[in-house]
C-alpha positions as a LaTeX table, in Angstrom:
\begin{tabular}{lrrr}
\hline
Residue & $x$ (\AA) & $y$ (\AA) & $z$ (\AA) \\
\hline
Met1 & $-56.81$ & $-81.70$ & $-71.96$ \\
Ala2 & $-59.65$ & $-80.27$ & $-70.20$ \\
Asp3 & $-57.90$ & $-78.70$ & $-67.69$ \\
Leu4 & $-55.93$ & $-76.94$ & $-70.87$ \\
His5 & $-58.77$ & $-75.39$ & $-72.32$ \\
Leu6 & $-59.74$ & $-73.97$ & $-68.90$ \\
Lys7 & $-57.04$ & $-72.64$ & $-68.11$ \\
Met8 & $-57.28$ & $-70.88$ & $-71.28$ \\
Met9 & $-60.41$ & $-69.46$ & $-71.49$ \\
Arg10 & $-59.81$ & $-68.35$ & $-67.91$ \\
Leu11 & $-56.34$ & $-66.79$ & $-69.38$ \\
Ala12 & $-58.47$ & $-64.59$ & $-72.14$ \\
Leu13 & $-61.10$ & $-63.66$ & $-70.13$ \\
Ala14 & $-58.62$ & $-61.84$ & $-67.85$ \\
Glu15 & $-57.38$ & $-60.49$ & $-70.94$ \\
Ala16 & $-61.17$ & $-59.00$ & $-71.42$ \\
Arg17 & $-61.37$ & $-57.96$ & $-68.63$ \\
Lys18 & $-58.36$ & $-54.98$ & $-69.01$ \\
Gly19 & $-61.02$ & $-53.46$ & $-71.84$ \\
Ile20 & $-64.30$ & $-53.29$ & $-68.65$ \\
Gly21 & $-64.93$ & $-49.86$ & $-69.01$ \\
Lys22 & $-63.02$ & $-48.93$ & $-71.85$ \\
Thr23 & $-64.30$ & $-50.08$ & $-75.26$ \\
Ala24 & $-68.07$ & $-48.87$ & $-75.01$ \\
Pro25 & $-70.33$ & $-49.03$ & $-77.26$ \\
Asn26 & $-68.39$ & $-52.40$ & $-78.14$ \\
Pro27 & $-67.96$ & $-55.29$ & $-75.72$ \\
Ala28 & $-65.06$ & $-56.27$ & $-73.79$ \\
Val29 & $-62.98$ & $-59.34$ & $-75.49$ \\
Gly30 & $-59.99$ & $-60.85$ & $-74.95$ \\
Cys31 & $-58.09$ & $-63.75$ & $-77.14$ \\
Val32 & $-55.61$ & $-66.46$ & $-76.66$ \\
Ile33 & $-53.07$ & $-67.87$ & $-79.21$ \\
Val34 & $-51.89$ & $-71.38$ & $-77.95$ \\
Arg35 & $-49.51$ & $-74.05$ & $-79.82$ \\
Asn36 & $-49.07$ & $-77.50$ & $-78.10$ \\
Gly37 & $-50.32$ & $-76.55$ & $-75.24$ \\
Glu38 & $-47.60$ & $-73.35$ & $-75.01$ \\
Val39 & $-49.52$ & $-69.62$ & $-75.26$ \\
Val40 & $-47.69$ & $-67.94$ & $-78.25$ \\
Gly41 & $-50.53$ & $-65.07$ & $-78.10$ \\
Thr42 & $-52.94$ & $-62.87$ & $-75.86$ \\
Gly43 & $-54.97$ & $-59.57$ & $-76.59$ \\
Trp44 & $-57.93$ & $-57.62$ & $-75.31$ \\
His45 & $-59.82$ & $-55.50$ & $-77.16$ \\
Lys46 & $-58.70$ & $-51.92$ & $-75.72$ \\
Lys47 & $-61.54$ & $-49.12$ & $-77.46$ \\
Ala48 & $-64.13$ & $-49.19$ & $-79.88$ \\
Gly49 & $-62.88$ & $-48.73$ & $-83.75$ \\
Thr50 & $-59.22$ & $-49.74$ & $-82.89$ \\
Pro51 & $-58.54$ & $-53.79$ & $-83.80$ \\
His52 & $-60.25$ & $-56.28$ & $-81.32$ \\
Ala53 & $-58.78$ & $-58.25$ & $-79.22$ \\
Glu54 & $-58.17$ & $-61.23$ & $-82.04$ \\
Val55 & $-56.04$ & $-59.16$ & $-84.06$ \\
His56 & $-53.54$ & $-58.39$ & $-81.60$ \\
Ala57 & $-53.90$ & $-61.66$ & $-81.04$ \\
Leu58 & $-52.74$ & $-63.07$ & $-83.91$ \\
Lys59 & $-50.15$ & $-60.40$ & $-84.34$ \\
Ala60 & $-47.74$ & $-61.27$ & $-80.92$ \\
Ala61 & $-48.13$ & $-65.24$ & $-82.53$ \\
Gly62 & $-47.33$ & $-64.18$ & $-85.78$ \\
Asp63 & $-46.45$ & $-67.38$ & $-87.57$ \\
Lys64 & $-47.11$ & $-69.92$ & $-84.95$ \\
Ala65 & $-51.19$ & $-69.23$ & $-85.08$ \\
Ala66 & $-50.95$ & $-71.67$ & $-87.89$ \\
Gly67 & $-52.01$ & $-74.85$ & $-86.70$ \\
Ala68 & $-52.91$ & $-73.42$ & $-83.45$ \\
Asp69 & $-55.36$ & $-72.95$ & $-81.18$ \\
Ala70 & $-57.75$ & $-69.74$ & $-80.45$ \\
Tyr71 & $-58.96$ & $-68.70$ & $-76.79$ \\
Val72 & $-61.79$ & $-66.29$ & $-77.56$ \\
Thr73 & $-64.49$ & $-64.72$ & $-75.14$ \\
Leu74 & $-67.44$ & $-64.06$ & $-77.48$ \\
Glu75 & $-68.01$ & $-64.80$ & $-80.57$ \\
Pro76 & $-65.63$ & $-63.54$ & $-83.22$ \\
Cys77 & $-67.74$ & $-60.94$ & $-85.67$ \\
Ser78 & $-68.46$ & $-61.59$ & $-89.08$ \\
His79 & $-68.92$ & $-58.27$ & $-90.81$ \\
Phe80 & $-67.23$ & $-55.19$ & $-92.00$ \\
Gly81 & $-67.83$ & $-51.65$ & $-89.50$ \\
Lys82 & $-64.57$ & $-49.72$ & $-88.75$ \\
Thr83 & $-62.41$ & $-52.80$ & $-88.29$ \\
Pro84 & $-62.19$ & $-55.69$ & $-90.56$ \\
Pro85 & $-64.00$ & $-58.99$ & $-89.09$ \\
Cys86 & $-62.25$ & $-61.28$ & $-86.73$ \\
Ala87 & $-63.55$ & $-64.17$ & $-87.90$ \\
Lys88 & $-61.81$ & $-63.57$ & $-91.79$ \\
Ala89 & $-58.59$ & $-63.05$ & $-89.66$ \\
Leu90 & $-58.24$ & $-66.00$ & $-88.02$ \\
Ile91 & $-58.79$ & $-68.15$ & $-90.99$ \\
Glu92 & $-56.03$ & $-65.78$ & $-92.78$ \\
Ala93 & $-53.34$ & $-67.34$ & $-89.92$ \\
Arg94 & $-55.09$ & $-70.51$ & $-90.63$ \\
Val95 & $-55.70$ & $-71.49$ & $-86.27$ \\
Ala96 & $-56.68$ & $-75.49$ & $-86.33$ \\
Arg97 & $-59.77$ & $-75.32$ & $-83.75$ \\
Val98 & $-61.47$ & $-71.55$ & $-82.11$ \\
Phe99 & $-63.24$ & $-71.92$ & $-78.58$ \\
Val100 & $-65.58$ & $-69.78$ & $-78.47$ \\
Ala101 & $-66.88$ & $-68.65$ & $-74.93$ \\
Met102 & $-70.44$ & $-67.37$ & $-75.89$ \\
Val103 & $-72.34$ & $-66.32$ & $-79.17$ \\
Asp104 & $-72.41$ & $-62.99$ & $-80.11$ \\
Pro105 & $-75.92$ & $-61.67$ & $-78.17$ \\
Asn106 & $-76.28$ & $-59.08$ & $-80.92$ \\
Pro107 & $-79.95$ & $-60.25$ & $-83.07$ \\
Leu108 & $-78.11$ & $-59.24$ & $-86.67$ \\
Val109 & $-74.73$ & $-61.03$ & $-85.86$ \\
Ser110 & $-75.56$ & $-63.65$ & $-83.66$ \\
Gly111 & $-74.19$ & $-67.37$ & $-84.89$ \\
Arg112 & $-72.60$ & $-65.83$ & $-88.25$ \\
Gly113 & $-69.10$ & $-65.92$ & $-87.02$ \\
Ile114 & $-69.01$ & $-69.17$ & $-86.06$ \\
Gln115 & $-70.73$ & $-70.39$ & $-88.94$ \\
Met116 & $-67.96$ & $-68.89$ & $-91.12$ \\
Leu117 & $-65.07$ & $-70.03$ & $-89.23$ \\
Lys118 & $-66.78$ & $-73.94$ & $-90.28$ \\
Asp119 & $-67.20$ & $-73.15$ & $-93.39$ \\
Ala120 & $-63.69$ & $-72.70$ & $-93.56$ \\
Gly121 & $-62.93$ & $-75.95$ & $-92.08$ \\
Ile122 & $-61.82$ & $-75.26$ & $-88.76$ \\
Ala123 & $-63.50$ & $-76.34$ & $-85.71$ \\
Val124 & $-65.30$ & $-74.38$ & $-83.27$ \\
Glu125 & $-66.21$ & $-75.33$ & $-79.99$ \\
Val126 & $-69.34$ & $-73.08$ & $-78.28$ \\
Gly127 & $-69.89$ & $-72.41$ & $-74.40$ \\
Leu128 & $-66.57$ & $-73.23$ & $-72.56$ \\
Leu129 & $-67.41$ & $-70.76$ & $-69.34$ \\
Lys130 & $-70.38$ & $-69.14$ & $-70.66$ \\
Glu131 & $-71.47$ & $-67.65$ & $-67.49$ \\
Glu132 & $-67.89$ & $-66.14$ & $-66.58$ \\
Ser133 & $-68.43$ & $-64.39$ & $-70.18$ \\
Arg134 & $-71.78$ & $-63.45$ & $-70.55$ \\
Glu135 & $-71.39$ & $-61.65$ & $-66.36$ \\
Leu136 & $-67.90$ & $-59.87$ & $-68.12$ \\
Asn137 & $-70.12$ & $-57.80$ & $-70.34$ \\
Leu138 & $-73.98$ & $-58.15$ & $-69.02$ \\
Pro139 & $-73.96$ & $-54.26$ & $-69.87$ \\
Phe140 & $-73.38$ & $-54.33$ & $-73.71$ \\
Ile141 & $-75.78$ & $-57.85$ & $-73.04$ \\
Lys142 & $-78.46$ & $-55.51$ & $-72.02$ \\
Trp143 & $-77.45$ & $-52.95$ & $-74.55$ \\
Ile144 & $-77.65$ & $-54.52$ & $-78.28$ \\
Gln145 & $-81.01$ & $-56.70$ & $-77.33$ \\
Thr146 & $-82.98$ & $-54.15$ & $-75.71$ \\
Lys147 & $-81.47$ & $-50.19$ & $-76.05$ \\
Leu148 & $-81.51$ & $-50.04$ & $-72.27$ \\
Pro149 & $-78.28$ & $-49.58$ & $-69.94$ \\
Tyr150 & $-77.63$ & $-51.54$ & $-67.47$ \\
Val151 & $-77.91$ & $-50.45$ & $-64.07$ \\
Val152 & $-76.39$ & $-51.07$ & $-60.66$ \\
Leu153 & $-77.39$ & $-49.15$ & $-57.27$ \\
Lys154 & $-74.22$ & $-48.54$ & $-55.52$ \\
Ser155 & $-75.01$ & $-47.24$ & $-51.66$ \\
Ala156 & $-73.33$ & $-47.14$ & $-48.63$ \\
Leu157 & $-75.34$ & $-48.37$ & $-45.25$ \\
Thr158 & $-74.48$ & $-48.76$ & $-41.45$ \\
Leu159 & $-75.44$ & $-52.34$ & $-40.09$ \\
Asp160 & $-79.16$ & $-50.50$ & $-38.65$ \\
Gly161 & $-79.93$ & $-49.42$ & $-42.35$ \\
Lys162 & $-79.13$ & $-45.72$ & $-42.18$ \\
Ser163 & $-77.16$ & $-43.55$ & $-45.04$ \\
Ala164 & $-77.03$ & $-40.60$ & $-42.85$ \\
Thr165 & $-77.72$ & $-39.31$ & $-39.71$ \\
Ala166 & $-81.24$ & $-37.48$ & $-38.37$ \\
Ser167 & $-79.19$ & $-34.26$ & $-39.37$ \\
Gly168 & $-78.49$ & $-35.88$ & $-43.14$ \\
Asp169 & $-74.21$ & $-36.13$ & $-41.79$ \\
Ser170 & $-73.31$ & $-38.83$ & $-44.15$ \\
Lys171 & $-69.41$ & $-38.17$ & $-44.05$ \\
Trp172 & $-68.26$ & $-41.18$ & $-44.62$ \\
Val173 & $-70.26$ & $-44.53$ & $-43.52$ \\
Thr174 & $-67.71$ & $-46.61$ & $-45.15$ \\
Ser175 & $-64.28$ & $-46.83$ & $-44.79$ \\
Asp176 & $-61.59$ & $-45.72$ & $-46.88$ \\
Arg177 & $-60.95$ & $-49.01$ & $-49.07$ \\
Ala178 & $-64.70$ & $-49.00$ & $-49.76$ \\
Arg179 & $-64.59$ & $-45.30$ & $-51.09$ \\
Arg180 & $-61.33$ & $-46.44$ & $-53.36$ \\
Glu181 & $-63.40$ & $-49.91$ & $-54.58$ \\
Val182 & $-66.44$ & $-47.04$ & $-55.53$ \\
His183 & $-63.97$ & $-44.76$ & $-57.29$ \\
Arg184 & $-63.14$ & $-48.54$ & $-59.36$ \\
Leu185 & $-66.27$ & $-48.99$ & $-60.11$ \\
Arg186 & $-67.24$ & $-45.65$ & $-61.68$ \\
Gly187 & $-64.09$ & $-45.88$ & $-63.63$ \\
Arg188 & $-65.71$ & $-49.63$ & $-65.10$ \\
Leu189 & $-69.17$ & $-48.10$ & $-65.85$ \\
Asp190 & $-70.57$ & $-45.30$ & $-68.60$ \\
Ala191 & $-72.32$ & $-43.22$ & $-66.65$ \\
Ile192 & $-73.01$ & $-41.80$ & $-62.88$ \\
Met193 & $-76.45$ & $-40.99$ & $-62.07$ \\
Val194 & $-77.74$ & $-38.68$ & $-58.71$ \\
Gly195 & $-80.26$ & $-36.54$ & $-57.64$ \\
Val196 & $-80.12$ & $-33.15$ & $-57.01$ \\
Gly197 & $-81.12$ & $-33.12$ & $-53.40$ \\
Thr198 & $-77.69$ & $-35.18$ & $-53.30$ \\
Val199 & $-75.97$ & $-32.40$ & $-55.30$ \\
Val200 & $-77.43$ & $-29.45$ & $-52.80$ \\
Lys201 & $-76.35$ & $-31.48$ & $-50.20$ \\
Asp202 & $-72.93$ & $-32.88$ & $-50.45$ \\
Asp203 & $-72.17$ & $-30.93$ & $-53.78$ \\
Pro204 & $-69.86$ & $-33.77$ & $-55.07$ \\
Leu205 & $-67.85$ & $-33.91$ & $-58.24$ \\
Leu206 & $-68.79$ & $-37.70$ & $-59.83$ \\
Thr207 & $-65.42$ & $-38.24$ & $-60.85$ \\
Cys208 & $-63.12$ & $-41.39$ & $-61.16$ \\
Arg209 & $-59.87$ & $-40.48$ & $-58.46$ \\
Val210 & $-57.72$ & $-43.93$ & $-59.17$ \\
Pro211 & $-54.68$ & $-43.59$ & $-61.28$ \\
Gly212 & $-55.95$ & $-44.60$ & $-64.71$ \\
Gly213 & $-59.52$ & $-44.18$ & $-64.30$ \\
Lys214 & $-61.83$ & $-42.54$ & $-66.58$ \\
Asp215 & $-64.70$ & $-39.94$ & $-65.61$ \\
Pro216 & $-67.91$ & $-41.22$ & $-65.87$ \\
Leu217 & $-70.70$ & $-39.23$ & $-68.01$ \\
Arg218 & $-72.41$ & $-37.31$ & $-65.44$ \\
Val219 & $-76.06$ & $-37.64$ & $-65.11$ \\
Ile220 & $-78.77$ & $-34.92$ & $-62.96$ \\
Val221 & $-82.07$ & $-35.45$ & $-62.54$ \\
Asp222 & $-83.18$ & $-32.30$ & $-61.35$ \\
Ser223 & $-87.16$ & $-32.14$ & $-62.33$ \\
Thr224 & $-87.33$ & $-28.35$ & $-61.55$ \\
Leu225 & $-84.19$ & $-27.57$ & $-62.69$ \\
Arg226 & $-83.07$ & $-26.31$ & $-58.61$ \\
Ile227 & $-79.44$ & $-26.92$ & $-59.38$ \\
Pro228 & $-77.44$ & $-24.01$ & $-58.12$ \\
Leu229 & $-75.13$ & $-22.42$ & $-60.45$ \\
His230 & $-72.04$ & $-22.36$ & $-58.13$ \\
Ala231 & $-72.62$ & $-25.97$ & $-57.77$ \\
Ala232 & $-68.58$ & $-28.00$ & $-58.11$ \\
Ile233 & $-69.88$ & $-30.47$ & $-60.84$ \\
Leu234 & $-70.85$ & $-27.08$ & $-62.73$ \\
Gly235 & $-67.51$ & $-26.62$ & $-63.06$ \\
Val236 & $-65.60$ & $-30.13$ & $-62.61$ \\
Lys237 & $-62.68$ & $-30.23$ & $-65.62$ \\
Ser238 & $-63.13$ & $-33.74$ & $-66.64$ \\
Lys239 & $-63.52$ & $-35.32$ & $-70.66$ \\
Ala240 & $-66.46$ & $-36.73$ & $-69.69$ \\
Glu241 & $-69.49$ & $-34.55$ & $-70.04$ \\
Thr242 & $-71.95$ & $-33.71$ & $-67.86$ \\
Val243 & $-75.54$ & $-33.90$ & $-68.58$ \\
Ile244 & $-78.58$ & $-32.70$ & $-66.55$ \\
Ala245 & $-82.23$ & $-34.22$ & $-66.85$ \\
Thr246 & $-85.30$ & $-32.29$ & $-65.97$ \\
Cys247 & $-88.69$ & $-32.41$ & $-67.29$ \\
Ser248 & $-88.46$ & $-28.07$ & $-66.48$ \\
Cys249 & $-89.42$ & $-25.56$ & $-69.55$ \\
Asp250 & $-87.23$ & $-22.51$ & $-67.53$ \\
His251 & $-85.49$ & $-21.56$ & $-70.11$ \\
Ala252 & $-83.77$ & $-19.08$ & $-69.18$ \\
Lys253 & $-82.02$ & $-21.50$ & $-65.97$ \\
Met254 & $-81.01$ & $-23.72$ & $-69.24$ \\
Glu255 & $-79.09$ & $-20.93$ & $-70.65$ \\
Ala256 & $-77.45$ & $-20.28$ & $-67.64$ \\
Leu257 & $-76.32$ & $-23.73$ & $-66.94$ \\
Lys258 & $-76.21$ & $-24.08$ & $-70.94$ \\
Ala259 & $-73.06$ & $-21.51$ & $-70.17$ \\
His260 & $-71.22$ & $-23.56$ & $-67.72$ \\
Gly261 & $-71.07$ & $-26.54$ & $-70.28$ \\
Val262 & $-73.74$ & $-28.80$ & $-69.16$ \\
Glu263 & $-75.61$ & $-30.43$ & $-71.47$ \\
Ile264 & $-79.97$ & $-30.01$ & $-71.26$ \\
Leu265 & $-82.06$ & $-33.10$ & $-71.51$ \\
Thr266 & $-85.80$ & $-32.76$ & $-71.81$ \\
Cys267 & $-87.66$ & $-36.17$ & $-70.45$ \\
Cys268 & $-91.03$ & $-37.16$ & $-70.01$ \\
Glu269 & $-92.47$ & $-35.99$ & $-66.95$ \\
Ser270 & $-94.16$ & $-38.28$ & $-64.56$ \\
Asp271 & $-96.01$ & $-36.96$ & $-61.10$ \\
Gly272 & $-94.07$ & $-34.21$ & $-61.79$ \\
Arg273 & $-90.43$ & $-35.62$ & $-61.56$ \\
Val274 & $-88.41$ & $-36.26$ & $-64.47$ \\
Asp275 & $-89.57$ & $-39.98$ & $-65.52$ \\
Leu276 & $-86.59$ & $-42.22$ & $-65.40$ \\
Ala277 & $-87.55$ & $-44.79$ & $-68.20$ \\
Asp278 & $-87.37$ & $-41.58$ & $-70.17$ \\
Leu279 & $-84.41$ & $-41.01$ & $-69.16$ \\
Phe280 & $-83.08$ & $-44.52$ & $-69.55$ \\
Glu281 & $-84.17$ & $-44.56$ & $-72.90$ \\
Lys282 & $-82.96$ & $-41.44$ & $-74.08$ \\
Leu283 & $-79.52$ & $-42.69$ & $-72.61$ \\
Gly284 & $-79.31$ & $-46.03$ & $-74.06$ \\
Ala285 & $-80.28$ & $-43.94$ & $-77.77$ \\
Arg286 & $-76.47$ & $-41.80$ & $-77.30$ \\
Gly287 & $-74.73$ & $-45.59$ & $-76.43$ \\
Val288 & $-74.70$ & $-45.28$ & $-72.79$ \\
Gln289 & $-74.80$ & $-48.76$ & $-72.03$ \\
Ser290 & $-74.15$ & $-48.68$ & $-67.30$ \\
Val291 & $-75.69$ & $-46.27$ & $-65.82$ \\
Leu292 & $-73.99$ & $-46.71$ & $-61.99$ \\
Leu293 & $-77.32$ & $-44.98$ & $-60.02$ \\
Glu294 & $-75.62$ & $-43.70$ & $-56.81$ \\
Gly295 & $-77.00$ & $-41.05$ & $-54.51$ \\
Gly296 & $-80.65$ & $-39.68$ & $-53.15$ \\
Ser297 & $-83.12$ & $-41.68$ & $-51.47$ \\
His298 & $-85.88$ & $-40.52$ & $-54.10$ \\
Leu299 & $-84.53$ & $-41.38$ & $-57.00$ \\
Ala300 & $-82.97$ & $-44.63$ & $-55.51$ \\
Gly301 & $-86.99$ & $-45.14$ & $-54.29$ \\
Ala302 & $-88.84$ & $-44.42$ & $-57.57$ \\
Ala303 & $-85.78$ & $-46.85$ & $-59.76$ \\
Leu304 & $-86.87$ & $-49.78$ & $-57.21$ \\
Arg305 & $-90.95$ & $-48.90$ & $-57.80$ \\
Ala306 & $-90.25$ & $-48.71$ & $-61.29$ \\
Gly307 & $-88.53$ & $-52.32$ & $-61.14$ \\
Leu308 & $-84.98$ & $-50.24$ & $-63.51$ \\
Ile309 & $-82.36$ & $-51.82$ & $-61.43$ \\
Asp310 & $-80.40$ & $-54.48$ & $-62.48$ \\
Lys311 & $-78.29$ & $-55.15$ & $-59.59$ \\
Cys312 & $-77.80$ & $-53.84$ & $-55.97$ \\
Met313 & $-74.22$ & $-53.45$ & $-54.58$ \\
Ile314 & $-74.53$ & $-52.23$ & $-51.00$ \\
Phe315 & $-71.96$ & $-51.27$ & $-48.84$ \\
Leu316 & $-72.60$ & $-52.39$ & $-45.19$ \\
Ala317 & $-70.52$ & $-50.48$ & $-42.02$ \\
Pro318 & $-70.09$ & $-52.05$ & $-39.15$ \\
Lys319 & $-71.47$ & $-48.89$ & $-37.35$ \\
Leu320 & $-75.41$ & $-48.21$ & $-35.83$ \\
Val321 & $-76.73$ & $-44.68$ & $-36.38$ \\
Gly322 & $-79.57$ & $-45.63$ & $-34.37$ \\
Gly323 & $-82.86$ & $-42.92$ & $-33.61$ \\
Ala324 & $-84.48$ & $-41.96$ & $-37.03$ \\
Gly325 & $-82.04$ & $-41.10$ & $-39.34$ \\
Met326 & $-81.76$ & $-41.60$ & $-43.11$ \\
Gly327 & $-82.70$ & $-45.18$ & $-44.98$ \\
Leu328 & $-81.94$ & $-46.27$ & $-48.84$ \\
Phe329 & $-85.97$ & $-45.63$ & $-50.56$ \\
Ala330 & $-87.34$ & $-42.67$ & $-50.10$ \\
Gly331 & $-91.09$ & $-43.70$ & $-51.07$ \\
Glu332 & $-93.64$ & $-45.78$ & $-50.78$ \\
Gly333 & $-92.50$ & $-49.36$ & $-49.84$ \\
Ala334 & $-94.01$ & $-53.15$ & $-49.49$ \\
Thr335 & $-96.47$ & $-53.08$ & $-46.71$ \\
Leu336 & $-95.56$ & $-56.22$ & $-45.86$ \\
Met337 & $-92.86$ & $-58.46$ & $-45.11$ \\
Ala338 & $-94.16$ & $-61.03$ & $-48.33$ \\
Asp339 & $-94.13$ & $-58.43$ & $-50.38$ \\
Ala340 & $-91.09$ & $-57.24$ & $-49.95$ \\
Ile341 & $-87.98$ & $-57.27$ & $-53.16$ \\
Arg342 & $-86.02$ & $-59.84$ & $-52.95$ \\
Leu343 & $-82.58$ & $-60.40$ & $-54.22$ \\
Glu344 & $-81.05$ & $-63.45$ & $-56.36$ \\
Gln345 & $-77.73$ & $-64.41$ & $-57.12$ \\
Val346 & $-76.49$ & $-62.96$ & $-54.46$ \\
Arg347 & $-72.86$ & $-62.47$ & $-53.57$ \\
Val348 & $-70.58$ & $-60.91$ & $-49.98$ \\
Lys349 & $-67.43$ & $-59.62$ & $-49.67$ \\
Arg350 & $-65.72$ & $-58.01$ & $-47.53$ \\
Val351 & $-64.21$ & $-54.97$ & $-48.41$ \\
Gly352 & $-61.68$ & $-53.67$ & $-46.01$ \\
Val353 & $-64.00$ & $-53.64$ & $-41.91$ \\
Asp354 & $-67.19$ & $-53.83$ & $-44.89$ \\
Leu355 & $-69.67$ & $-55.82$ & $-46.37$ \\
Leu356 & $-70.45$ & $-55.91$ & $-49.90$ \\
Val357 & $-73.52$ & $-57.18$ & $-50.83$ \\
Glu358 & $-74.45$ & $-57.72$ & $-54.14$ \\
Gly359 & $-77.27$ & $-59.08$ & $-55.78$ \\
Val360 & $-80.28$ & $-59.31$ & $-59.05$ \\
Pro361 & $-83.22$ & $-57.76$ & $-57.87$ \\
Val362 & $-86.41$ & $-59.42$ & $-58.78$ \\
Lys363 & $-89.14$ & $-57.88$ & $-60.40$ \\
Thr364 & $-92.52$ & $-57.84$ & $-59.30$ \\
Lys365 & $-95.78$ & $-59.21$ & $-61.09$ \\
Ser366 & $-96.77$ & $-55.22$ & $-61.65$ \\
Gln367 & $-92.74$ & $-54.27$ & $-63.02$ \\
Asn368 & $-93.09$ & $-57.02$ & $-65.58$ \\
Pro369 & $-94.44$ & $-55.88$ & $-68.34$ \\
\hline
\end{tabular}
């Protein structure tokens, strides 16, 4: 029986993954309805303001939901928002048991959906594949608890640690397959961020170029507004907006940029540059739950030193540049190897001929509040 429960919750997690990158500011949630060992209904949350996963699964199950087991990747909601509470829907469908992977991390509602089910006489079990469910919604969890976005640093390096040659050439470090993986990643996160140096050098579009993928919000960190008005990103046709974060007071340049349809986001200044902590706070306030930090060694270095990176995704190509070249982080770094920032929860996998190394930076004492 335990194997059946694990199998059904894994199926619910697979349903939830269909919504990654599409549900903000809501979490990605999946639900499976099972009666007598048979799946009679599945569902996933598709977009904020539309029915939740439980409603889709119950609709698919119909009358078979009565007396069935429901497997949900996140605690069913207990309050009226843009949609009715899912805990109430499960009660009205007369399910017998509900298996919940994890409790809702929102401190305002945490545990209330579970209690509502229990008060209605429905047996509830919590914690089945909890860690898998938590990893699925790390951006939502951080945002709902801190109102700050989850920041993923992505970079591509050669085996000798170069992101570009000494001449600045960086096309292309990794293989086509690795670059397709990056475009899929863009489609799953809310925003993509680069420094103005990357815009000037590479003239990128910062769009998601995979079938069915959505473009992320494009954020350019440009402290002095030196972005050229002919930059390709200012003319990109996309449903997603382009935001330029600055601490400049050049109102003429601001108006010229606004004429191209971009938004100017004025931030606090730190050492003559945009204060990244202030920028992330402003992005979080507008509902941005996740940011892909993709370009610029100065931007990456500043974010690393400030302890603002939640996860690193570094693609390593089987190439050797030699010579000077350019590294991932500019600016002051550790003087002793003992002071280097360590990564935990490290995973390594092949992506074509390249390697993808993922890990969570461990904050130093100076980075912790």
